[in-house]
C-alpha positions in Angstrom: 6.2 13.2 23.0 3.8 14.5 25.7 0.5 16.2 24.8 -1.6 18.1 27.3 -4.8 20.1 26.5 -7.2 22.1 28.5 -9.9 24.6 28.0 -10.0 28.0 29.6 -13.3 30.0 29.9 -12.8 33.7 29.9 -15.7 36.2 30.7 -15.2 39.5 28.9 -16.8 42.8 29.9 -17.0 44.1 26.4 -14.5 45.6 23.9 -11.0 45.5 25.2 -8.2 43.2 26.1 -7.7 41.0 29.1 -4.5 39.3 30.1 -4.6 35.5 30.3 -0.8 34.9 30.6 -1.1 33.5 34.2 -3.8 31.0 33.2 -1.8 29.8 30.1 1.3 29.5 32.3 -0.7 27.4 34.8 -1.7 25.1 31.9 2.0 24.7 31.0 2.9 23.8 34.6 0.0 21.3 34.7 1.3 19.7 31.5 4.6 18.7 33.1 6.3 19.7 29.8 9.8 21.0 30.4 10.7 21.9 26.8 8.3 22.3 24.0 5.5 24.4 22.5 2.3 25.9 23.8 -0.4 26.7 21.3 -3.4 28.9 22.4 -6.5 29.1 20.3 -9.8 31.0 20.8 -12.9 29.3 19.4 -14.7 32.5 18.2 -14.8 34.8 15.2 -15.3 38.1 17.0 -12.4 38.1 19.4 -8.8 37.3 19.1 -5.5 36.6 20.8 -2.4 38.7 20.8 0.9 39.0 22.5 1.7 42.6 23.4 3.2 44.7 26.2 1.9 43.9 29.6 3.4 46.8 31.6 1.7 49.9 30.3 -2.1 49.7 29.6 -1.8 52.7 27.3 -0.3 50.3 24.7 -3.6 48.4 24.6 -5.7 51.6 24.6 -3.7 52.8 21.6 -4.2 49.5 19.8 -7.9 50.0 20.3 -7.5 53.4 18.6 -5.7 51.9 15.7 -8.4 49.2 15.3 -11.2 51.8 15.4 -9.5 53.5 12.4 -8.9 50.2 10.5 -12.3 48.6 11.2 -14.8 51.2 12.3 -18.2 50.2 13.8 -21.1 50.7 11.5 -19.1 51.3 8.3 -21.8 51.8 5.6 -19.8 49.4 3.3 -20.4 46.5 5.7 -23.2 44.1 4.6 -22.9 41.8 7.6 -24.6 43.7 10.5 -27.1 41.2 11.8 -25.9 41.7 15.4 -25.4 45.4 15.4 -22.9 48.0 14.2 -20.0 46.3 15.8 -20.7 42.9 14.1 -18.6 43.0 10.9 -16.0 45.3 12.6 -15.4 42.6 15.2 -14.9 40.0 12.5 -12.4 42.2 10.6 -10.5 42.9 13.8 -10.2 39.2 14.6 -8.9 38.5 11.1 -6.4 41.4 11.3 -5.0 39.9 14.6 -5.4 36.2 15.0 -7.3 33.4 16.7 -4.3 31.3 17.6 -0.7 31.8 18.7 2.3 29.7 19.7 4.8 30.3 22.4 7.9 28.2 23.1 8.1 26.4 26.5 11.4 26.1 28.4 12.2 25.1 31.9 8.5 24.3 32.4 7.2 27.9 31.6 6.3 30.1 28.7 9.4 31.8 27.2 7.8 35.2 26.8 9.9 38.3 26.7 10.2 40.6 29.8 7.3 42.9 28.8 5.2 40.4 26.9 1.8 39.1 27.9 -0.9 37.0 26.2 -4.2 38.8 25.9 -7.7 37.8 24.8 -8.9 40.7 22.8 -12.7 41.2 22.8 -13.9 43.0 19.7 -17.7 43.2 20.6 -19.2 45.9 22.7 -21.1 43.5 24.9 -19.4 40.9 27.1 -19.3 37.2 26.4 -17.9 34.0 27.7 -15.1 32.9 25.5 -13.6 29.5 25.1 -9.8 29.2 24.8 -8.0 25.9 24.0 -4.5 25.5 25.4 -2.4 22.7 23.9 1.1 22.0 25.3 3.4 19.6 23.4 6.9 18.5 24.5 
């Protein structure tokens, strides 16, 4: 079995999602794995990873709307607000989505569906540099 791992640094501009499919596919190519599994993990508690439609940006805007309803900034019930009104909301949003995901690899590339992309989803209002670990096994 071959194992390949690399880190990706992603600079976010604040709340919203940013596609990282190309960078993850590049890691798969670098690995030399033809058939296997790619695991992607973000090392933070206030952002997440998701696979969603990559064709229409309205999908990601609508997902932001849903998250605003589920985990509103500044909810008076939140106790954890040391870093501002988006602090606990960001943690809730990362738990509702996920910090890791796996995608099958075939023919040396990610086997995503036609309209699927991998996105880093920043849940804080301010930008940050995020660390993503990509592990390819095959």
